[in-house]
N, C-alpha and C positions, 0 to 999 in steps of 0.2 A: 774900615768901619763903614757900614751902610749910613745913608743919610737919614733914615727912620731911627736911628739907635738914639740920639739924643731926645727925640719925642718918646721913644718908649721907657727910656731912662726917666725923664720929667713925671710919665705916667705912673711908673712904679714907685717915685719918690711919693708922688701926691697919694698914692694908693695907701703907702705906709702911713703917711700922715694921717688918712682916714681912719684906717686901723686903728691907730694909737689915740685917734680921738674918742673912737667907740671904746676902747678899752678903759679911757680914762674918764668916761661917762658917769654920772651917778647910777643911772639906768642898770649899765652893764655892772657895775660894781655892787649895786643891792643883789643882781640875780646870781653873781658869783658867790657872795656871801651865803645867799639862801640856798644854792646848789651845796656849798660846803656843810651848812648845817643840815640840810636833808641826808647827805651822805653819811654823815656821823650820827645821824638819830636811827638807832637799830629798831625802834619800833615802827618807825615811817616807812624804813626799807622793806621791813619785813612783811608790811600791809602792801605794799606796793608788788613785792614778790607773790604774794599770795593772790593778788588780784589779777595779774599776769598769768598766772598758773591756772587760774579759773576760767578767765578768758579762752586761754589756748585749749582747755579741755571741753568749754562750750562750743568752741569750734570745729570739733571733731565729732561730737555727739550732742543734741540739745536734750538737756535733762531739766525739767521744772525744779528739781531741788537744787542743781547747781545753781540756776540762775536765781534763787532764792538768796544762796549763799553768796553769790556774785553782788547782788544787791545790797546785802549786809556789809559787805567788806567796802562798797562803794561809800555806804552811809559813813561808815569808819573813816575812810579817806577824806570824806567833806569836813569830818570833825576834827580832823588832826592839823594842828595850828601850822606845825612845819610844812606839811604838804601844801596847805593853803596858802602860805607864805612864799614858796617856791613856784605855785602856779601864778600866783599874782605876778612875781620879779619875773618870771618868764613871759608872761602875758605883756608886761611893758617893756620887755624887751623887744619882743616880735612887733610891736607896734613903732618901736624906735626905728627898727631895721628898715619896716615897711614904709616908712616916711622917708628914710635916706633912698630906698630905693624909687620911689616916686620922683623926688629932687634929682635924682640922676636920669631916670625914663625921660622925663619933659624934654630936655633939652637935645637929646639924642635921638628923640622920635621913635624909642621902643623900649619893650619892656627890658629894663637891665638885668634883672634878677631871673629871668626868664629861663629855663631849662630847654637847651636845644634838642634834648633826647638821646642825641649821639648815635643814633642809627644811620645805615647808609642809604635806606630807601625810604 
């Protein structure tokens, strides 16, 4: 067994405790509840699907009528309470995760959640 194994085990244990704390947070619980409500709201899901389809159509060819339809759907999205509650819960969760990233990043002197890009060059 390598000397670094106890340290890695400790880090993994702390990481699991961190994950558990996030999952137990009120912010995360509200997001999950809002997510479930949205997934079970046929009207909200249909609006989102229609919006995505119109966005894809608009990317392939710009059409003024299509743009007007997209704006109408966007207004409906903004009026839909389920979607708005989901967006608010998602924003709160993102803020919580950004705050935790800041807390972790400061002592290690680098951006913790920064993507390394994964490329070789």
